[in-house]
C-alpha positions as CSV (number, residue, x, y, z in Angstrom):
1,M,19.0,10.6,-3.4
2,I,19.4,7.2,-5.1
3,T,19.3,8.4,-8.7
4,Q,17.6,10.6,-11.3
5,I,15.5,8.7,-13.8
6,A,14.8,10.0,-17.3
7,H,11.3,9.0,-18.4
8,K,10.4,9.3,-22.1
9,A,7.0,10.9,-21.7
10,R,6.1,11.7,-25.4
11,A,6.7,10.2,-28.7
12,S,6.1,13.1,-31.0
13,V,8.6,15.8,-31.8
14,S,8.0,19.6,-31.3
15,N,9.3,21.1,-34.5
16,D,9.0,24.7,-33.0
17,K,11.8,23.8,-30.5
18,I,15.6,23.8,-31.0
19,I,15.5,20.4,-29.2
20,S,12.3,18.7,-28.5
21,Q,12.3,17.7,-24.8
22,N,10.5,14.4,-24.7
23,H,11.4,13.3,-21.2
24,N,10.5,14.1,-17.6
25,F,12.8,13.6,-14.5
26,I,11.9,11.4,-11.7
27,L,14.0,11.8,-8.5
28,L,14.4,8.6,-6.6
29,Y,15.0,9.1,-2.8
30,A,15.3,6.9,0.2
31,K,14.8,7.8,3.8
32,N,17.5,5.2,4.7
33,I,19.6,4.4,1.7
34,D,21.3,1.5,3.6
35,V,18.0,-0.3,4.1
36,V,17.2,-0.1,0.5
37,F,20.7,-1.1,-0.6
38,N,20.6,-4.2,1.7
39,K,17.4,-5.3,0.0
40,R,18.7,-4.5,-3.5
41,S,18.2,-8.3,-4.5
42,E,14.4,-7.7,-4.1
43,V,14.5,-4.5,-6.2
44,G,14.2,-4.6,-10.0
45,L,12.3,-5.8,-13.0
46,D,11.1,-9.1,-14.0
47,P,14.0,-11.4,-14.8
48,V,14.8,-12.7,-18.4
49,L,13.9,-16.5,-18.2
50,E,15.4,-17.5,-21.5
51,G,18.3,-19.8,-22.4
52,F,17.8,-22.4,-19.6
53,S,18.1,-26.1,-20.4
54,N,19.2,-29.2,-18.6
55,P,21.8,-31.0,-20.7
56,D,23.1,-33.1,-17.9
57,A,19.8,-34.1,-16.3
58,D,20.6,-32.2,-13.2
59,S,18.0,-33.1,-10.6
60,R,17.8,-29.5,-9.6
61,G,16.2,-28.6,-12.9
62,D,17.1,-26.3,-16.0
63,W,20.2,-24.1,-15.7
64,K,22.3,-21.9,-17.7
65,G,26.1,-21.0,-17.4
66,T,27.1,-17.8,-15.8
67,P,30.7,-16.4,-15.7
68,V,33.1,-17.2,-12.9
69,D,36.0,-15.2,-14.1
70,G,37.0,-11.9,-12.5
71,P,36.9,-9.4,-15.3
72,G,38.4,-6.6,-13.0
73,G,41.6,-8.5,-12.5
74,A,44.1,-7.5,-10.0
75,K,42.8,-3.9,-9.9
76,K,39.5,-5.2,-8.4
77,G,41.2,-7.6,-6.1
78,N,40.2,-10.7,-7.9
79,P,42.4,-13.7,-7.0
80,Y,44.5,-15.4,-9.6
81,Y,44.9,-19.1,-9.7
82,E,44.5,-22.3,-11.7
83,F,41.4,-24.5,-11.4
84,M,40.4,-27.4,-13.6
85,G,43.1,-26.6,-16.1
86,V,42.0,-23.0,-16.5
87,E,44.3,-20.3,-15.2
88,G,43.3,-16.7,-14.7
89,Y,41.5,-14.2,-12.5
90,F,38.3,-15.4,-10.8
91,R,35.5,-13.7,-8.9
92,Y,35.6,-16.4,-6.2
93,S,38.4,-17.5,-3.9
94,K,39.9,-20.9,-4.8
95,E,38.3,-22.4,-1.7
96,T,34.8,-21.1,-2.8
97,M,35.4,-22.5,-6.2
98,Q,36.3,-25.9,-4.9
99,K,33.1,-25.9,-2.7
100,L,31.0,-24.9,-5.8
101,Y,32.6,-27.7,-7.8
102,D,31.9,-30.3,-5.0
103,D,28.3,-29.2,-5.1
104,G,28.1,-29.7,-8.8
105,L,27.8,-26.1,-9.8
106,I,31.0,-25.7,-11.8
107,V,31.0,-27.0,-15.3
108,R,33.8,-27.0,-18.0
109,T,33.0,-25.5,-21.5
110,K,35.0,-25.1,-24.5
111,N,35.7,-21.4,-23.6
112,G,36.6,-22.1,-19.9
113,L,34.5,-22.5,-16.7
114,Q,31.0,-21.5,-15.8
115,R,28.8,-21.7,-12.8
116,K,25.2,-23.2,-13.0
117,Y,22.5,-20.7,-12.4
118,F,19.2,-22.5,-12.0
119,L,15.8,-21.4,-13.3
120,T,14.2,-21.8,-9.8
121,D,16.6,-19.2,-8.6
122,A,16.1,-17.0,-11.6
123,I,12.4,-16.8,-11.2
124,K,12.9,-15.5,-7.6
125,S,15.5,-12.8,-8.7
126,R,15.0,-9.3,-10.1
127,K,16.7,-7.6,-13.1
128,T,18.5,-4.5,-12.3
129,D,16.8,-1.5,-13.8
130,T,18.4,1.5,-15.5
131,S,17.9,5.3,-15.2
132,W,16.5,5.4,-18.8
133,W,12.8,4.5,-19.0
134,E,11.5,4.3,-22.5
135,N,8.4,2.0,-21.8
136,G,6.9,3.9,-18.9
137,G,3.9,5.1,-20.9
138,Y,3.3,8.5,-22.6
139,T,1.5,11.3,-21.2
140,T,-0.7,11.7,-24.3
141,N,-1.8,8.1,-24.0
142,A,-2.6,8.6,-20.3
143,T,-4.8,11.7,-21.0
144,R,-6.6,9.7,-23.9
145,E,-7.2,6.7,-21.6
146,L,-8.4,8.7,-18.6
147,N,-10.9,10.5,-21.0
148,G,-12.1,7.1,-22.3
149,L,-12.6,5.8,-18.7
150,M,-14.4,8.9,-17.5
151,G,-16.4,9.4,-20.7
152,E,-15.2,13.0,-20.9
153,K,-12.2,15.2,-20.3
154,T,-11.8,15.8,-16.6
155,F,-8.0,16.2,-15.9
156,D,-5.3,17.8,-17.9
157,T,-2.1,16.1,-16.9
158,P,-2.7,12.5,-15.6
159,K,0.3,10.3,-14.9
160,P,0.5,7.2,-17.1
161,V,-0.7,4.1,-15.3
162,E,2.1,2.1,-16.9
163,L,4.6,4.4,-15.3
164,I,3.3,3.7,-11.7
165,E,2.9,0.1,-12.5
166,R,6.6,0.0,-13.3
167,M,7.5,1.7,-10.1
168,L,5.4,-0.8,-8.1
169,K,6.9,-3.8,-9.9
170,L,10.3,-2.4,-9.2
171,F,9.9,-2.0,-5.4
172,T,7.0,-4.2,-4.3
173,N,7.4,-7.4,-6.1
174,N,8.3,-9.2,-3.0
175,D,6.0,-7.2,-0.7
176,K,2.4,-7.8,-1.9
177,K,1.0,-6.2,1.1
178,A,2.8,-2.9,0.7
179,I,1.3,0.4,1.4
180,V,1.7,3.0,-1.5
181,L,1.5,6.7,-0.5
182,D,0.8,9.4,-3.0
183,F,0.8,12.8,-1.5
184,F,-0.1,14.6,-4.7
185,S,-2.7,12.2,-6.0
186,G,-4.4,14.3,-8.6
187,S,-6.7,12.2,-10.7
188,G,-5.9,9.0,-8.7
189,T,-3.5,7.2,-11.1
190,V,-1.7,5.5,-8.3
191,A,-5.0,3.8,-7.1
192,E,-5.7,2.4,-10.6
193,A,-2.1,1.1,-10.9
194,V,-2.2,-0.6,-7.5
195,M,-5.5,-2.3,-8.4
196,K,-4.1,-3.5,-11.7
197,I,-0.9,-4.9,-10.3
198,N,-2.8,-6.7,-7.5
199,K,-4.9,-8.2,-10.3
200,E,-1.8,-9.5,-12.0
201,D,-0.1,-11.2,-9.0
202,A,-3.0,-11.7,-6.6
203,G,-1.4,-9.0,-4.4
204,F,-3.1,-7.1,-1.3
205,R,-1.2,-3.8,-1.8
206,K,-3.0,-0.8,-0.4
207,Y,-2.9,2.8,-1.3
208,I,-3.2,6.1,0.6
209,L,-4.0,9.1,-1.7
210,V,-3.6,12.7,-0.3
211,Q,-4.9,15.7,-2.2
212,L,-5.8,19.2,-1.2
213,P,-9.5,20.0,-2.0
214,E,-8.5,22.4,-4.8
215,V,-11.5,24.2,-6.4
216,I,-12.1,23.3,-10.0
217,A,-12.3,26.5,-12.2
218,E,-15.5,27.3,-13.8
219,K,-15.8,27.0,-17.6
220,T,-13.7,24.0,-17.5
221,D,-14.6,20.5,-18.9
222,A,-14.4,19.0,-15.4
223,F,-16.6,21.8,-13.9
224,N,-19.2,21.4,-16.7
225,A,-19.2,17.6,-15.9
226,G,-20.3,18.4,-12.4
227,Y,-17.0,18.2,-10.5
228,R,-16.3,20.9,-8.0
229,K,-13.1,19.7,-6.4
230,I,-10.1,17.7,-7.5
231,P,-10.6,14.8,-5.1
232,E,-14.1,14.3,-6.6
233,I,-12.4,13.3,-10.0
234,A,-10.1,10.8,-8.3
235,E,-13.1,9.2,-6.4
236,E,-15.0,8.7,-9.7
237,R,-11.9,7.4,-11.5
238,I,-11.2,4.8,-8.8
239,R,-14.9,3.6,-8.9
240,R,-14.8,3.3,-12.6
241,A,-11.4,1.7,-12.9
242,G,-12.3,-0.9,-10.2
243,D,-15.5,-1.7,-12.0
244,K,-13.7,-2.0,-15.3
245,I,-11.2,-4.5,-14.0
246,I,-14.0,-6.6,-12.5
247,D,-16.1,-6.5,-15.6
248,K,-13.1,-7.8,-17.6
249,N,-12.2,-10.4,-14.9
250,P,-15.5,-11.6,-13.4
251,D,-13.7,-14.4,-11.6
252,L,-12.0,-11.8,-9.4
253,T,-15.4,-10.7,-7.9
254,G,-15.0,-10.8,-4.1
255,E,-11.2,-11.6,-4.5
256,L,-9.7,-8.4,-5.7
257,D,-10.2,-5.5,-3.3
258,I,-11.5,-2.5,-5.4
259,G,-13.1,-0.7,-2.4
260,F,-11.8,2.5,-0.8
261,K,-12.8,5.0,1.8
262,V,-12.8,8.7,1.7
263,F,-11.7,10.9,4.6
264,E,-11.4,14.7,5.0
265,L,-9.2,16.4,7.5
266,E,-11.3,18.0,10.2
267,R,-11.2,18.9,13.9
268,S,-12.3,16.3,16.4
269,N,-16.0,15.2,16.4
270,L,-15.9,15.6,20.2
271,K,-16.3,19.1,21.7
272,K,-14.1,18.2,24.7
273,W,-11.2,17.3,22.4
274,N,-11.5,20.5,20.6
275,S,-11.6,22.6,23.7
276,D,-8.8,24.9,24.7
277,P,-8.0,25.3,28.5
278,E,-9.8,28.5,28.7
279,D,-13.0,26.9,27.2
280,L,-13.4,24.4,30.1
281,V,-16.4,26.1,31.5
282,T,-18.1,26.1,28.3
283,M,-17.2,22.4,27.8
284,F,-18.7,21.5,31.2
285,D,-21.8,23.5,30.3
286,S,-22.4,21.5,27.1
287,I,-21.3,18.0,28.3
288,Q,-24.7,16.8,27.6
289,D,-24.2,17.5,24.0
290,N,-20.6,16.3,23.5
291,L,-20.7,15.7,19.8
292,E,-19.9,18.4,17.3
293,A,-22.8,19.6,15.1
294,G,-22.9,17.5,11.9
295,S,-20.8,14.7,13.4
296,T,-22.0,11.1,12.5
297,E,-21.4,7.9,14.4
298,D,-19.2,6.7,11.5
299,D,-17.1,9.9,11.8
300,L,-16.6,9.1,15.6
301,V,-15.8,5.5,15.0
302,F,-13.1,6.4,12.6
303,E,-11.7,8.9,14.9
304,I,-11.6,6.7,17.8
305,M,-9.8,4.0,15.7
306,L,-7.2,6.4,14.8
307,K,-6.7,7.5,18.4
308,Q,-6.4,3.9,19.3
309,G,-3.7,3.3,16.6
310,L,-5.8,1.0,14.5
311,E,-5.8,1.0,10.7
312,L,-9.0,2.3,9.1
313,T,-9.1,-0.7,6.8
314,L,-9.8,-3.1,9.7
315,P,-13.2,-4.7,9.7
316,I,-16.2,-3.1,11.5
317,E,-19.2,-4.9,12.6
318,K,-22.3,-3.0,13.9
319,I,-24.6,-4.7,16.5
320,I,-27.7,-3.1,17.7
321,V,-28.8,-3.6,21.3
322,G,-31.9,-1.6,22.2
323,D,-31.1,2.0,21.4
324,A,-27.4,1.5,21.5
325,N,-25.1,0.7,18.7
326,I,-22.2,-1.5,19.5
327,Y,-19.2,-1.3,17.0
328,K,-17.1,-4.5,17.1
329,I,-13.7,-3.5,15.5
330,A,-10.8,-5.5,14.5
331,Y,-12.5,-8.9,15.4
332,G,-13.1,-7.7,18.8
333,S,-10.0,-5.9,19.9
334,L,-12.0,-2.7,20.2
335,F,-15.7,-2.2,21.1
336,I,-17.3,1.3,20.7
337,V,-20.8,1.8,22.3
338,L,-22.6,4.9,20.9
339,G,-26.3,6.1,20.8
340,K,-28.9,7.3,23.3
341,N,-30.6,5.5,26.1
342,I,-27.7,3.1,26.5
343,T,-28.2,0.5,29.2
344,S,-26.0,-2.3,30.8
345,N,-27.4,-4.6,28.1
346,A,-24.9,-3.3,25.8
347,S,-22.1,-4.4,28.3
348,K,-23.7,-7.7,28.8
349,K,-23.5,-8.3,24.9
350,I,-19.8,-7.3,24.8
351,V,-19.0,-9.8,27.6
352,E,-20.9,-12.4,25.7
353,F,-18.5,-11.8,22.7
354,I,-15.6,-11.9,25.0
355,K,-16.4,-15.2,26.4
356,N,-17.7,-16.9,23.3
357,E,-14.7,-15.8,21.1
358,A,-12.0,-16.0,23.9
359,L,-11.1,-12.4,23.3
360,E,-8.1,-10.9,25.1
361,D,-6.7,-7.4,25.5
362,V,-10.1,-5.9,24.7
363,A,-10.5,-2.0,24.8
364,I,-14.0,-0.5,25.4
365,V,-15.1,3.0,24.5
366,L,-18.4,4.2,26.0
367,Q,-20.3,7.3,25.0
368,D,-20.6,9.0,28.4
369,T,-23.6,11.2,27.6
370,G,-25.5,8.3,25.9
371,F,-26.5,6.3,29.0
372,I,-30.0,6.3,30.2
373,S,-28.7,7.1,33.8
374,D,-25.5,7.3,35.9
375,S,-26.3,4.1,37.6
376,E,-26.7,2.2,34.3
377,K,-23.3,3.7,33.3
378,L,-21.7,2.4,36.5
379,N,-23.4,-1.0,36.2
380,S,-22.0,-1.2,32.7
381,I,-18.5,-0.6,33.8
382,E,-18.8,-3.2,36.6
383,I,-20.2,-5.9,34.3
384,L,-17.3,-5.3,31.8
385,N,-14.8,-5.5,34.6
386,T,-16.3,-8.6,35.9
387,G,-16.3,-10.0,32.4
388,G,-12.5,-9.7,32.0
389,V,-12.0,-6.0,31.0
390,D,-9.6,-4.0,33.0
391,Y,-10.8,-0.7,34.3
392,N,-7.9,1.0,32.5
393,D,-9.2,-0.4,29.2
394,I,-12.6,1.2,29.6
395,L,-12.8,4.6,28.1
396,S,-15.4,7.3,28.2
397,I,-16.1,10.0,25.6
């Protein structure tokens, strides 16, 4: 654990308590604390950019003086020497001080010596945060704001958006493509916070929200509003929050990503991937109907992407060739051919893409039971191989 943060979560006082507890605890953990510590210069709040000027017309721009003395003295191992007529403990060795002076970074003031700290460097820096958070938003405001967004009461204990924004600014300022995971997403506060901070700094952060499909109790406001499971509230909240951001910032239309996809954890969409060893006979008997009942092509495409190790946010293009649907994924790194009455024309189309776009390391997935005949399937595989696709990269489902 890195630290324990006290978040001031309410402003009012509970007079029926001996002491009104107005804070919540946030436990900050790191999987590898050394990795976080080594990147500590990238972690923190926005720096204070006041007090900078350029009295000596330094070509490097505005600056302000920072201490060079070693306040810990001998106990901290600070060296003691005389420099530019000033004698005492310094935070740098005498050799380093001389180098800084030669670089025009040490100046004499009426109170001693200081080092120049340039505005250009300050802008890139982060201010060290503390474990006391008074400006992380109140829970009462979070509930009121969510009710206003949804038009009615839907969730009892939403997290303040400001609280999540503060966390994001603290750790993702220098990683605008960060992936933010919330394993107990509730009303979807994290998604709204990610979209808002992306709006502020033109970031491309993504979020993954995980939530059990908890059933909403009857006779509650959310149930009366038509919601039956907790994730449904988050889905609607994300839609409304994204639309609200665009309504207030129409210039971000098409620039800010407010879209999202919803996935439910299920068994495989393919019967043969669900089969246990003792069910092999049943599997072979039903090979002509390999898809599970209720499975859609979209379900199958996403499952194959996962099995191929591809992110579900990668672009998907659908091309129709006869009765076959070709899914061109991740700009052509993967092609999936699904449908009924598939012919070798689908393979010819894929080879055309490979040649025209100079694609390499292409993987092909063919729906085994969708071909119009075995000969068409074999012809398709040969066409792909001749077109530059290795046999090992042609998979059948």
